[in-house]
C-alpha positions as a Python dict, from the first residue, in 0.01 Angstrom:
ca = {
    (1, 'M'): (0, 0, 0),
    (2, 'A'): (74, 300, -220),
    (3, 'T'): (-268, 553, -239),
    (4, 'T'): (-260, 664, -632),
    (5, 'S'): (-412, 1026, -630),
    (6, 'Y'): (-607, 1099, -861),
    (7, 'R'): (-719, 1404, -1033),
    (8, 'T'): (-1009, 1573, -1237),
    (9, 'P'): (-829, 1687, -1521),
    (10, 'P'): (-908, 2025, -1587),
    (11, 'E'): (-1205, 2196, -1802),
    (12, 'R'): (-1176, 2531, -1962),
    (13, 'T'): (-1444, 2709, -2065),
    (14, 'Y'): (-1558, 2760, -2383),
    (15, 'L'): (-1855, 2986, -2554),
    (16, 'I'): (-1910, 2823, -2850),
    (17, 'M'): (-2102, 3061, -3111),
    (18, 'Y'): (-2259, 2873, -3461),
    (19, 'D'): (-2420, 3045, -3774),
    (20, 'I'): (-2576, 2710, -4009),
    (21, 'R'): (-2743, 2753, -4304),
    (22, 'D'): (-2842, 2483, -4359),
    (23, 'P'): (-3192, 2368, -4159),
    (24, 'K'): (-3076, 1962, -4138),
    (25, 'R'): (-2699, 2095, -4040),
    (26, 'L'): (-2817, 2323, -3760),
    (27, 'R'): (-3096, 2042, -3565),
    (28, 'H'): (-2758, 1829, -3567),
    (29, 'V'): (-2582, 2109, -3445),
    (30, 'H'): (-2783, 2271, -3224),
    (31, 'K'): (-2860, 1945, -3085),
    (32, 'L'): (-2460, 1835, -2979),
    (33, 'C'): (-2424, 2204, -2824),
    (34, 'K'): (-2672, 2073, -2562),
    (35, 'K'): (-2532, 1760, -2515),
    (36, 'Y'): (-2151, 1928, -2434),
    (37, 'G'): (-2359, 2279, -2276),
    (38, 'L'): (-2588, 2567, -2194),
    (39, 'P'): (-2756, 2774, -2403),
    (40, 'Q'): (-2682, 3129, -2376),
    (41, 'Q'): (-2870, 3228, -2706),
    (42, 'Y'): (-3077, 2968, -2955),
    (43, 'S'): (-2711, 2948, -3089),
    (44, 'V'): (-2424, 3066, -2838),
    (45, 'F'): (-2398, 2787, -2543),
    (46, 'E'): (-2096, 2804, -2255),
    (47, 'A'): (-1907, 2425, -2174),
    (48, 'R'): (-1658, 2344, -1948),
    (49, 'L'): (-1509, 2121, -2150),
    (50, 'T'): (-1200, 1881, -2053),
    (51, 'Q'): (-975, 1951, -2373),
    (52, 'R'): (-1099, 1522, -2397),
    (53, 'K'): (-1415, 1615, -2422),
    (54, 'F'): (-1365, 1991, -2608),
    (55, 'L'): (-1161, 1744, -2887),
    (56, 'T'): (-1523, 1464, -2844),
    (57, 'F'): (-1700, 1738, -2925),
    (58, 'I'): (-1515, 1839, -3283),
    (59, 'R'): (-1471, 1536, -3424),
    (60, 'E'): (-1874, 1456, -3345),
    (61, 'I'): (-1948, 1775, -3511),
    (62, 'S'): (-1711, 1846, -3796),
    (63, 'P'): (-1973, 1616, -4027),
    (64, 'W'): (-2231, 1837, -3960),
    (65, 'V'): (-2074, 2206, -4055),
    (66, 'H'): (-2031, 2281, -4436),
    (67, 'R'): (-1686, 2379, -4475),
    (68, 'T'): (-1807, 2736, -4685),
    (69, 'E'): (-2131, 2775, -4578),
    (70, 'D'): (-2124, 2761, -4158),
    (71, 'Q'): (-1967, 2904, -3949),
    (72, 'L'): (-1843, 2773, -3603),
    (73, 'V'): (-1649, 2984, -3298),
    (74, 'C'): (-1564, 2761, -3051),
    (75, 'M'): (-1379, 3022, -2817),
    (76, 'P'): (-1180, 2932, -2484),
    (77, 'I'): (-1253, 3264, -2186),
    (78, 'C'): (-1099, 3247, -1901),
    (79, 'E'): (-1276, 3270, -1543),
    (80, 'A'): (-1188, 3678, -1530),
    (81, 'C'): (-1286, 3697, -1794),
    (82, 'R'): (-1638, 3424, -1745),
    (83, 'K'): (-1714, 3681, -1416),
    (84, 'N'): (-1666, 4046, -1570),
    (85, 'I'): (-1988, 3890, -1848),
    (86, 'Q'): (-2207, 4214, -1920),
    (87, 'T'): (-2538, 4106, -1962),
    (88, 'L'): (-2855, 4349, -2014),
    (89, 'G'): (-3178, 4221, -2093),
    (90, 'Q'): (-3199, 3859, -1978),
    (91, 'T'): (-2862, 3768, -1762),
    (92, 'W'): (-2613, 3464, -1822),
    (93, 'D'): (-2718, 3186, -1692),
    (94, 'F'): (-2440, 3059, -1441),
    (95, 'S'): (-2648, 2765, -1364),
    (96, 'H'): (-2418, 2488, -1461),
    (97, 'E'): (-2222, 2639, -1128),
    (98, 'A'): (-2242, 2341, -918),
    (99, 'S'): (-2323, 2075, -1161),
    (100, 'C'): (-2190, 1895, -1407),
    (101, 'I'): (-2197, 2026, -1789),
    (102, 'I'): (-2097, 1612, -2023),
    (103, 'V'): (-2270, 1269, -1792),
}
């Protein structure tokens, strides 16, 4: 009998940043970013997502980002870059290292 090996899809780290002008859209965007990542600053999140989860995130958040008034930036960063993040003041929150972001 053959055994099937299941691999977890690889995750990629993204910095997600936004500038949303309308308060109603802002609340929805913030809520969705909290669903998929960890807040680092009010409008900056770090998310570890598979390609499928990233596409789901984009599909969910797109209706809330006005194309001419708002901006949403999803910047992939490699693990080496992530480990070299420098901060002044409060430290970068790496608390999700041992946990899963998407539940």
